[in-house]
Residue, then its C-alpha position, 0 to 999 in steps of 0.5 A: m976089301t980094294a976101294p974103288t976109284r970110280i963107280g960109274a960116273y961117279r968118283v969114290e971119296r970114301l967107305l961108308g958102311a958095309g954089311s952082309f948083303a952090300t957096302v955104301w961108298l960116299a961119291h962125287d956127282p959131277v953132273l950134281d956137283g954134290r955128295v952122293a951114297i952108293k950102294v952096291l951088292a957084296e961080292n959073295w952074293s953077286h950071283d945069288l939071283r934071289v939076292r940080287e932081285r931083293f937088291l933091285d926091289e930096295a932101289r926100286l921101291l924107294r924110287r916109286l915111293d920117292h918120299d921126303r921121308l925115306v932115302r931117295v934114289h937118284a939112279v941104278g946102274e951096273l958094275p963091270d962084274g955084273r953086280p948092281y949098285a944104287v944112287l941115293a941121297w947122301a944122309d950127311g947127318g949119320s945115323l941114330r946108332d951113331r947118335l945113341a953110340r954117343g948117348t941118348p938125347p933128353v926125354a923131349d927130344a927122344v919123343t919128338l925124334l921117335d914121332e918123326i921115325a913114325a910118320g916116315v914108316a907111315v909113309l911105307h904103310r900108307h902105300g902097303v909096305v912092311h919095312r920089317d928092320l927097323t933099327p937105329g942103324n935104319i934111321l939116318f938124318r939129312s940136313g937141309s932147309g934149314h932144318e934136320r930131316v928124319l930119314i927111313a933107310d934099308l928097305g931090303l928086307a921090306k914087302a909088300l903087304a900082299a907078300a909079306s906072309g907066311l913063307t917069305a924068309r925070315a928077317g929083321t934084327p933081334g931086339y928090334m924083331a917082332p915075336e911073329q918074324d920068328d914064325p915061318f908060318a906067320v903073317v908079318d903085317t904093319r904091326a909088325d913096323v909098331f913092334g919095331l917103333g915100340r922098340l926104338g922108343l925103349r932105347l931112345l928112352g930107356d935108363a942107360t944106368v940098367p943093363a940092357h939085358v934085365r928083367e924084360d919077358r918080350r914073350g910075356g908082352r908085359a914088362l918094360p925095361r926100366l925107362r928114364v925118369g921123366v917120361p911120361p906115364g901115357v907115352a909108358a903105356v904106348l911103348r908097352t901097347a907097341t911091344a906087345a907079344r901078340p900082334a893083335d893087342r898093339y897099334p894097327d900101324a904107324a899112324a895109329f902109333r903116332a897118333a897115340l904117342r902125340h896124345a900121351a906126350t901132350a895130354p894130362t897124365g891121368r888121361a894119357a896113360a888111359t887112352a895110351a894103354a886102350p888098344s892092349g884092353g879097355a875102352a879109351p875115354r870119349p876125346r872131345r870133337r876138336r882132338l879128334a879134328a887136331a889128330a886128324a894131321v898126322a894120318v894115313l889112308l887105310v885103303a892101303l893098310g890092312a883095313t882092307a878085305g881079305d880077297a874079292a872072292g864072292r863078289t856080288p851082282t850090282g844092286a843086291v845086298a851083300r854079307s859078310g858074317a853078321l855084317t850086311v850092307a846094301l850095294p849102292a846102284g853100279w856097285r859090287a862087293g867082295g872080300t872073305g874077311w877084315a885082314g889082320q883082324y881075328g875073332d875069338d874063333g881065329e877067324l876074320e871078322p866080318a868086312l866087305v870092299l864095295s866099289p864098281d870094281p872091289g878087286r881095283w879100289g885099293a890101288d886105283p884112285r880114280l875108283p869110288g868105294a868103300f871098306i866096311g868092317l864089324s869088330a868085336g876085339t876093337a869094341r872091346r879095347t876102344t870107342p868109335e871116337g877113340f878107333l876114328a882119333e886113330r885113323p887121321h890122314a897126314d896130308c888132308a885137311a879135316a872138316p868137324p866131324r858130325r853125327t848122324r843116326q841111320a836105321g838105328i845106328d849112331w855113326l860119328v862121320a869125320a870127313f877130309a879134304c885131301p890132294g890128289v885124285r882122292s880129294v875126299i876121304v870120310e871115315a865112319a865108326a859106330r858101336a852095334a848094338g848088343p855085342a856085335g862089335l864096332l863098325y867101321v866105314q871108310v869111303t871115297p864117295p864119287p865126286g860131287s856126290g855130297p854127304g848124302f851119298v855117304d848117309d845112304l850107305l850108312a844106311g844100308v848097314r845091319v848087323r844080324 
């Protein structure tokens, strides 16, 4: 490979790395008077329009998200031979792969690092993006402001949730790739990244004295490689749940994984293990209200995650009652209903569990933060693994301030309600959960109420929820 002396206006210093699809060069930016990393599409793929578009999609996605937990894009350009390149912030601390080659960090540091990685992946999930290739080589470090920042990189395989289904190309790295990524007809969603987080956790916390291939049945889903002395049992349970073979047995997203990891790392040993294991079976103990409020500091907006109804078919006229399976909801004035089920939540019959999206415009609610709306779902499977308190503890909001949770009884159903004051246009998000009578399951409601409507609007909405 011949090293270029310049790429666009940038003076090339040295090669940082090369992969199947791209090479990355360290270069000097004369305008900013600093170093940058320039990712260039590999020559052998320059005429493949599909690969070229994937390369550009990564740059566009990172530019759109523009978050300090992700590698930032400064600019894009094109070489004289037509190959595109992206100018990226340089991660001067190298990669996790480099560091693991020198040894694993102490247990406490490894758990903290895994928490930081999950926070970065949660940013992607909040924006409806699945990474699909979480590996040590894609976790980078950048110094600055007196501390080191963990960055998520290499989104060339990432897909918007709406597109990350059945007939997309098989993608991922063996050893970190979720089992469903081997199936060309499987739906790949945020739970594939949860599997990747679990595998990263096993790499960080595993016992290096035991060969990597020893005694692990990934498809069986329950065995774990031997972990190092000092790993809390609750953390081991979190990793076991995250790497379950069936997506339905894992945490639903990176925010829920992070919340469970934090709880397991800080709670008393017995209680941490019982709570962390809850998503793969059994009900978690009821956390105190203070714990639920504190957990609110570490999660993401569920609207964009997979707690969305399947599609916007079957909309209901204003003022009517909407139905999905056993779920019935009275619509607020001026609102309509849409959806065919709870995406990613499957009942024992293999069908999507009941769910509805309510809004003046259900099809736009998830994408337009100016619109009020609500997601309402009913899940028997969720009720078998956790409580309303435990379910809400999995879904705090990272950038929001939590009010103390409250309880309200509406139409014979006892609801736990947590409200969050958030920056930006969507200034209020309300989460509510309850156990429906009989075997019907767990009810979950997320509301972004109309501005200035107050708690009365939420209570009126909950009062219109029925389970037949």
